[in-house]
C-alpha positions in Angstrom: -5.3 13.0 -10.2 -2.8 10.6 -11.3 -4.4 6.2 -10.6 -3.1 3.4 -10.9 -5.1 0.1 -12.5 -5.1 -3.5 -11.5 -7.6 -5.6 -12.9 -6.3 -8.7 -12.8 -9.2 -9.5 -9.9 -9.7 -11.5 -6.8 -7.4 -9.1 -4.0 -5.2 -6.9 -6.5 -7.8 -6.0 -8.5 -7.6 -2.7 -7.1 -7.0 1.7 -8.5 -4.9 4.4 -6.5 -5.2 7.1 -5.9 -2.1 8.9 -5.5 -2.8 12.7 -5.4 -6.5 11.3 -2.7 -3.7 8.6 -1.2 -6.4 6.2 -1.7 -6.5 2.4 -2.6 -10.0 1.3 -3.4 -10.0 -2.4 -4.1 -13.2 -4.6 -5.7 -14.1 -7.4 -4.1 -17.5 -9.2 -5.3 -17.9 -11.3 -1.6 -15.1 -9.0 0.4 -15.0 -11.7 3.2 -12.3 -13.5 3.5 -10.7 -11.8 1.3 -10.5 -8.6 2.8 -8.5 -9.6 5.6 -5.6 -9.8 3.3 -6.1 -6.4 2.6 -4.7 -5.1 6.1 -1.6 -7.1 4.7 -1.1 -5.9 1.0 -1.7 -2.6 2.3 1.7 -2.4 4.5 3.6 -4.3 1.6 2.9 -1.7 -1.6 1.5 1.1 0.1 3.2 4.0 2.1 1.5 4.0 5.9 -1.0 7.4 4.8 -2.4 5.6 2.0 -6.0 4.4 3.3 -8.4 1.7 1.7 -11.7 1.3 0.6 -13.7 -1.6 -0.4 -16.4 -1.7 -2.7 -18.8 -4.6 -3.6 -20.6 -3.2 -5.8 -18.7 -3.2 -9.8 -20.7 -0.1 -10.8 -19.2 1.7 -7.9 -15.6 0.5 -8.4 -15.8 1.2 -12.5 -16.7 5.5 -11.0 -13.4 5.5 -8.3 -11.4 4.5 -12.1 -13.0 7.8 -13.2 -12.3 10.1 -10.7 -8.8 10.0 -12.4 
């Protein structure tokens, strides 16, 4: 399983799980930042990738441990 991390914060705070074709975004307060996710997905990832939004840092870290 290969992953990429981006811990810069905000909407750019995500983990990419390439084998699962998932992008996990950590948003402490999802709204309104979550509205930017479709545009980010379209610009940065292939169409078959799906996005998952979590607002728990512990859950986000668990996704990071999967890779």
